[in-house]
C-alpha positions in Angstrom: -77.0 12.5 -89.3 -74.5 13.7 -85.8 -74.2 9.6 -85.0 -73.1 8.5 -88.5 -70.2 11.1 -88.6 -69.3 9.6 -84.9 -69.2 5.9 -86.4 -67.3 7.0 -89.4 -64.9 8.0 -87.2 -64.8 5.6 -85.1 -64.2 3.1 -88.2 -61.4 5.3 -89.3 -60.1 5.3 -86.0 -60.4 1.5 -86.3 -58.5 1.3 -89.7 -56.1 3.3 -88.7 -55.1 1.1 -85.4 -55.6 -2.5 -88.1 -53.0 -0.6 -90.0 -50.7 0.2 -87.2 -51.1 -3.0 -85.6 -48.4 -5.0 -88.0 -45.7 -2.0 -87.2 -46.1 -2.8 -83.8 -46.3 -6.5 -83.5 -42.6 -7.0 -83.4 -42.8 -5.0 -79.6 -46.0 -6.9 -78.8 -45.5 -9.1 -76.4 -41.9 -7.3 -74.9 -43.9 -4.3 -74.4 -47.1 -4.4 -73.1 -48.8 -1.2 -74.0 -51.5 0.0 -71.0 -52.1 3.6 -72.0 -56.3 4.3 -72.6 -55.7 4.5 -76.5 -54.1 1.2 -76.8 -56.5 -0.3 -74.2 -59.8 1.6 -76.6 -57.7 0.6 -79.9 -57.2 -3.4 -78.9 -61.4 -3.4 -77.7 -62.7 -2.5 -81.1 -59.6 -4.4 -82.4 -61.0 -7.6 -80.5 -64.9 -6.7 -81.4 -64.1 -6.2 -85.3 -62.5 -10.0 -85.2 -65.5 -11.4 -83.0 -63.4 -11.8 -79.6 -64.0 -10.6 -76.1 -62.2 -6.9 -75.6 -59.6 -7.5 -72.6 -59.9 -7.0 -68.8 -58.2 -4.0 -67.8 -55.3 -4.6 -65.5 -56.1 -4.1 -62.0 -55.9 -0.3 -60.3 -52.7 0.1 -58.0 -53.1 -0.8 -54.2 -52.0 2.9 -52.5 -48.7 3.2 -50.8 -48.6 2.6 -47.1 -48.0 5.3 -45.2 -44.9 5.9 -43.5 -44.2 5.4 -39.9 -44.1 8.7 -37.8 -40.5 8.8 -37.0 -40.1 8.1 -33.3 -39.8 11.2 -30.8 -36.2 11.9 -29.7 -35.5 10.8 -25.8 -33.7 14.3 -25.9 -33.0 17.0 -27.9 -29.8 16.7 -30.0 -28.3 19.5 -28.7 -27.8 18.3 -25.2 -25.2 15.5 -26.5 -22.4 17.5 -27.3 -20.3 15.0 -30.0 -16.7 14.0 -31.7 -17.5 11.5 -34.2 -19.0 8.8 -32.4 -17.6 9.9 -29.5 -20.2 11.5 -27.0 -18.4 14.7 -25.4 -20.6 15.8 -22.8 -24.1 15.7 -22.2 -25.8 19.2 -21.2 -29.7 18.2 -20.3 -31.8 17.9 -17.4 -33.7 14.7 -17.8 -34.1 12.2 -15.1 -34.1 9.4 -17.8 -31.6 9.7 -20.7 -31.2 7.4 -23.4 -27.8 7.9 -25.0 -28.5 7.8 -29.5 -27.5 4.7 -31.1 -24.4 4.6 -33.0 -22.5 6.7 -30.1 -19.1 4.2 -29.3 -17.4 6.1 -26.5 -19.1 7.7 -23.8 -16.0 10.4 -23.2 -14.3 11.3 -19.9 -16.3 13.5 -17.8 -19.5 12.9 -20.0 -22.2 13.4 -18.0 -19.5 14.1 -14.4 -21.4 16.1 -11.3 -25.1 16.3 -13.2 -27.1 15.8 -10.2 -30.4 15.5 -11.9 -29.4 11.8 -13.9 -31.9 9.1 -12.3 -31.7 6.7 -14.9 -29.4 6.0 -18.0 -30.2 3.4 -20.9 -26.6 2.9 -23.2 -27.6 1.4 -26.3 -25.1 -1.6 -28.1 -22.7 0.4 -29.6 -21.0 1.5 -27.2 -17.4 -0.3 -27.0 -15.5 1.7 -24.0 -17.2 3.7 -21.0 -14.5 6.9 -19.8 -12.8 7.8 -17.2 -14.9 9.7 -15.1 -17.7 9.8 -16.8 -20.5 9.4 -14.3 -18.4 10.7 -11.7 -20.4 12.8 -9.3 -23.8 11.6 -10.5 -25.4 11.5 -7.5 -29.0 10.8 -8.3 -28.0 7.8 -10.5 -30.2 4.3 -9.4 -30.5 2.6 -12.4 -27.2 1.9 -15.4 -27.6 -0.8 -17.3 -24.3 -1.7 -19.3 -25.2 -3.5 -22.8 -22.9 -6.6 -24.0 -21.0 -4.5 -26.4 -18.6 -2.6 -23.3 -15.1 -4.0 -22.9 -13.5 -1.1 -20.7 -15.1 0.9 -17.8 -12.5 3.3 -16.8 -11.0 5.4 -13.8 -13.8 6.3 -11.6 -16.3 5.6 -13.7 -19.1 5.6 -11.6 -17.2 7.1 -8.9 -19.4 8.6 -5.6 -22.9 7.6 -8.0 -24.2 7.4 -4.1 -28.3 6.2 -5.6 -26.5 3.1 -7.7 -27.4 0.3 -6.0 -26.7 -2.4 -8.2 -24.7 -3.3 -11.3 -23.7 -6.0 -13.6 -20.6 -6.1 -15.4 -21.2 -8.4 -18.6 -19.0 -10.7 -20.6 -17.5 -8.5 -22.8 -15.7 -5.9 -20.6 -12.3 -6.9 -19.6 -10.9 -4.1 -17.3 -12.2 -2.2 -14.5 -10.7 1.0 -13.9 -9.1 2.2 -10.2 -11.6 3.6 -8.6 -14.5 2.9 -10.7 -17.5 2.2 -8.3 -15.4 4.1 -4.9 -18.1 5.6 -3.0 -21.3 4.5 -4.7 -23.0 4.3 -0.9 -25.5 2.2 -1.7 -23.8 -0.7 -4.0 -25.7 -3.8 -2.7 -24.4 -6.2 -4.7 -22.0 -6.5 -8.2 -22.3 -9.2 -11.3 -18.2 -9.6 -12.9 -18.8 -11.1 -16.1 -16.5 -13.8 -17.4 -14.5 -11.4 -19.5 -13.1 -9.5 -16.9 -9.3 -9.9 -16.6 -8.2 -6.8 -14.4 -9.8 -4.9 -11.7 -8.0 -1.2 -10.8 -7.5 -0.6 -7.0 -9.7 0.6 -5.1 -12.6 -0.1 -7.6 -14.9 -0.9 -4.9 -13.7 1.5 -2.0 -16.3 2.9 -0.3 -19.1 1.1 -1.0 -20.4 1.3 2.4 -23.8 -0.9 1.5 -21.7 -3.5 -0.3 -22.7 -7.0 0.7 -21.5 -9.7 -1.9 -18.9 -9.5 -4.9 -20.0 -12.6 -6.9 -17.8 -13.6 -9.9 -19.1 -16.0 -13.0 -17.8 -19.4 -12.3 -16.3 -18.6 -16.3 -13.8 -16.2 -15.2 -10.3 -16.7 -16.0 -9.2 -14.6 -13.5 -11.7 -14.0 -10.3 -13.6 -16.6 -8.2 -15.6 -15.3 -5.5 -16.3 -17.4 -2.2 -19.0 -16.3 0.4 -19.3 -12.9 -1.6 -15.6 -12.6 -1.0 -13.3 -11.4 -4.4 -10.0 -14.1 -4.8 -8.2 -14.7 -8.0 -9.1 -17.6 -9.6 -6.9 -20.2 -8.1 -8.1 -18.8 -4.9 -4.3 -17.7 -3.6 -5.1 -14.4 -3.0 -8.0 -12.5 -1.2 -8.4 -9.3 -2.9 -11.9 -7.7 -1.8 -14.1 -8.5 1.0 -17.2 -6.4 1.0 -17.4 -3.4 3.2 -21.0 -4.3 4.2 -20.2 -7.8 5.2 -20.6 -8.3 8.6 -20.0 -10.4 11.4 -16.8 -12.9 11.9 -15.0 -14.2 8.3 -12.8 -17.7 7.6 -10.6 -16.9 5.3 -10.3 -20.7 3.6 -7.4 -23.2 3.4 -5.0 -22.4 0.3 -4.7 -18.7 0.7 -1.0 -17.0 1.5 -2.1 -13.7 0.8 -4.0 -11.0 2.0 -4.3 -8.1 -0.7 -3.5 -4.2 -0.5 -7.0 -3.0 1.2 -8.4 -6.7 1.1 -10.6 -5.6 4.4 -10.2 -1.7 4.8 -13.1 0.1 6.1 -15.2 -3.6 7.0 -16.1 -1.9 10.4 -19.1 -4.4 10.4 -16.5 -7.5 10.6 -15.7 -8.7 14.5 -13.2 -11.4 13.9 -11.0 -13.1 11.1 -9.3 -16.6 10.8 -6.4 -16.7 9.1 -5.3 -20.6 8.0 -2.1 -21.3 8.4 -0.1 -20.6 5.1 -0.8 -17.3 5.1 2.4 -15.3 4.5 1.7 -12.2 3.7 -0.8 -8.7 5.0 -0.8 -6.4 2.2 -0.7 -2.6 2.9 -3.5 -1.1 4.2 -5.4 -4.8 4.6 -7.3 -4.3 7.6 -7.3 -0.7 7.7 -10.0 1.0 10.3 -12.0 -2.6 10.0 -14.1 -3.0 13.3 -11.8 -6.7 14.4 -11.6 -7.0 17.7 -8.6 -9.5 17.8 -6.5 -11.6 15.4 -4.2 -14.4 15.2 -1.3 -13.9 13.3 -0.3 -17.5 11.9 3.2 -18.6 12.2 3.3 -18.6 8.3 3.3 -14.4 8.5 6.5 -13.0 7.0 5.4 -9.9 5.7 3.5 -7.1 7.4 2.2 -4.2 4.5 2.0 -0.5 5.8 -1.4 0.6 7.7 -2.0 -2.9 7.3 -3.8 -2.3 10.7 -4.1 1.0 10.9 -7.1 3.1 13.0 -8.5 -0.5 14.1 -9.9 0.8 16.8 -11.6 -1.9 18.1 -8.5 -4.4 18.0 -6.9 -4.5 22.1 -3.9 -6.7 21.2 -2.0 -8.9 18.8 1.3 -10.5 18.8 4.1 -10.5 15.9 5.4 -13.7 14.8 9.0 -14.2 14.3 9.1 -14.8 10.3 8.4 -11.3 10.3 11.4 -9.5 9.4 9.8 -5.3 9.4 6.3 -4.4 10.6 5.4 -2.0 8.1 4.9 1.7 8.1 1.8 2.7 10.4 1.0 -0.8 10.7 -1.3 -0.4 13.1 -1.2 3.5 13.9 -4.0 4.4 15.7 -5.2 1.4 16.8 -6.8 0.2 20.0 -3.6 -1.7 20.9 -3.9 -2.3 24.8 -0.6 -4.4 24.5 2.1 -5.9 21.9 4.0 -8.8 21.9 7.1 -8.8 18.8 8.5 -12.4 18.9 11.7 -12.7 18.3 12.7 -12.9 14.4 11.2 -9.5 14.0 14.4 -6.9 13.1 12.7 -3.7 12.1 9.7 -1.1 13.8 8.6 1.0 10.5 8.4 4.7 11.0 4.9 5.8 13.0 4.1 1.6 13.2 2.2 2.5 16.4 1.7 6.1 16.5 -1.2 7.4 18.5 -2.0 4.2 20.0 -3.3 5.6 23.3 -4.0 2.8 25.2 -0.5 1.2 24.6 0.2 0.4 28.0 2.9 -1.9 27.4 5.1 -3.6 24.4 7.5 -6.1 24.4 10.6 -5.9 21.9 12.7 -8.6 21.3 17.0 -8.2 20.9 16.0 -9.6 17.1 14.8 -6.1 16.3 17.8 -3.9 15.2 16.2 -0.8 14.4 13.1 1.7 16.0 11.4 4.2 13.1 11.2 7.5 13.3 8.0 8.0 15.5 7.3 4.4 15.7 5.5 5.1 19.5 4.9 9.0 19.2 2.0 9.5 21.4 0.9 6.4 23.1 0.1 8.0 25.8 -0.5 5.3 28.0 3.2 3.8 27.9 5.3 3.8 31.6 8.1 2.1 30.8 10.4 1.0 27.7 13.5 -1.2 27.4 15.1 -0.7 24.3 17.3 -4.2 23.9 20.8 -4.9 22.8 20.0 -5.4 19.6 18.9 -1.7 17.9 21.0 0.1 17.3 19.5 3.1 16.1 16.1 4.8 17.5 14.3 7.2 15.2 13.3 10.8 15.2 10.5 11.4 17.7 10.0 7.7 18.2 8.8 8.1 22.0 7.7 12.0 21.3 4.6 12.6 23.7 4.4 9.5 25.6 3.5 11.2 28.8 3.4 8.5 30.9 6.9 6.9 30.5 8.7 7.0 33.5 11.5 5.0 32.9 13.5 3.9 30.1 16.3 1.8 29.4 18.7 1.8 26.6 20.3 -1.2 24.9 24.6 -1.3 24.6 24.5 -1.5 21.1 22.9 2.1 20.3 24.4 4.4 18.5 21.9 7.1 17.0 19.2 8.1 18.7 17.1 10.7 16.7 15.7 13.8 17.4 12.7 14.6 20.0 13.3 10.9 20.2 11.7 11.2 23.9 10.9 14.6 24.1 8.0 15.3 26.0 8.6 12.1 28.2 8.1 12.6 32.3 11.9 10.4 32.8 13.6 11.5 36.4 16.8 9.9 34.7 18.6 7.8 32.2 21.7 6.2 31.4 23.5 6.5 28.1 25.1 3.5 26.5 29.4 3.9 25.3 28.1 2.8 22.3 25.9 5.8 21.5 27.8 8.6 19.6 25.1 11.0 18.3 22.3 12.3 19.7 19.8 14.6 18.4 18.2 17.7 19.2 15.5 17.9 21.7 16.0 14.4 22.1 15.7 14.3 25.8 13.7 17.4 26.8 11.8 16.0 29.6 10.2 19.5 30.3 12.3 19.6 33.7 11.1 16.1 34.6 15.0 14.9 34.5 17.6 14.8 36.6 19.7 12.3 35.9 21.5 11.7 33.4 24.5 9.5 33.2 27.0 8.9 30.5 29.1 5.3 30.0 31.3 6.8 27.1 32.6 9.8 25.0 30.5 11.4 22.4 31.9 13.4 19.8 30.9 17.4 20.0 30.0 16.9 16.4 27.2 14.1 17.4 25.8 15.9 20.4 23.4 18.7 20.1 23.4 21.7 22.1 19.8 21.2 22.9 19.9 17.4 23.0 18.6 17.9 26.8 17.6 20.8 28.9 19.3 23.5 30.4 22.8 23.4 28.7 24.0 19.7 30.1 25.7 19.8 26.2 27.8 21.6 27.1 28.6 20.6 30.9 29.0 16.9 29.5 32.0 18.1 26.4 33.2 20.3 29.6 33.5 17.1 32.2 33.6 14.2 30.1 31.6 10.7 31.1 30.3 10.1 34.2 26.5 10.7 36.5 25.4 14.9 35.9 22.4 15.6 38.4 20.3 18.9 38.4 19.7 21.0 41.0 16.7 23.4 40.0 17.5 25.6 42.8 21.0 26.3 41.8 22.5 28.5 39.6 24.5 26.1 38.3 21.9 23.8 37.0 23.3 20.6 36.1 26.7 19.4 37.8 29.2 16.3 37.8 28.7 14.1 40.5 
């Protein structure tokens, strides 16, 4: 009885579905009915028509599990951002991965962080700001991606552990002092796109033995690890770690500013004839034992050979017009020959050359600068040629062995303390002199005879120009020879 009722119900259900089928037929084919009831109805109808029941669609495959997100290399709180600029990193990780999306590493972003040993910079970064990694003393590894176009001033200054760096082709500018005092930096490779290298970019890199430039670079070139301009007419930088002797190739016309500064392991440099200019600080504190300046040289810059302690002798070519300020200050020179043609010896040009025993000044020289030979304690005599019109302040002050001074007949002014501390027993002041400054001949009681060949106006003669009131004695007595009687109450008297 129970089964009969079920059959009746099923038959009714089939009839109902059959009646509804014409109504669904317009949608059939456009819409696939996939509910369980629909599938059952289609099966029963198919059986009623003597057709096999349709095969149910396969069950959908389970969704693949989503990959777990990669762990952040450093806590987000360690990176202070302003838009896409990394302003400050405050973490303590040894190896830092800068987040992707950063476009600028800002000024001093990592400055003075002592724990960072390695940094990974993403391809999104285009600029490394001024002093960005300055003072990162432990930073040993840095990879600069091809996206970077500019490296700022002092960007890696004082990264004492950095051993090598490759500047990619994308970089167009390297800032001033960018790698200054990276003491372990041994090799630098400069890419093809670099158009500007700032002053002192590799200054103080004491281990740097080679600077190599991509041959495709349009602005720079290298030879034997030395940096030149593209056409090799200007020698720009010899790496500080280079050793032995250097031969500058033919075609070079200028030695750039600070080109060899602090190259203490270099013993000699051979310059070709054709070099005309030696830049400021070009050989400052270099290990040179000798230098042959070709006749083509016309300019010696300020501090060019300053503190070259091993340099014992030099001849200044006649084509040079001015010997720059501090050009040979503190060097080891024992003798200097200045050829005829030089017109000016700059301020402090030979100051503190304590071993300098002789110097030849030609008639072409017209001025001797302030402190030009101050504290040249081995000089025993000096002749000021007739071409000189002015002797600068303290020009020979502290030359404690000078016993003889000859002043040429064109000198008009003798500056303050020009010969102070020189043990000169006697001196003749030519008639051309119209001005003598304060303490110019303060010789600490070594001066006993002074001959004045002309008249010096009162306004031009400082009262302290000579010891023991000689200025006033002269103004009263006029030209002539005055001698100092140390035991007399009168002191200076005119002969």
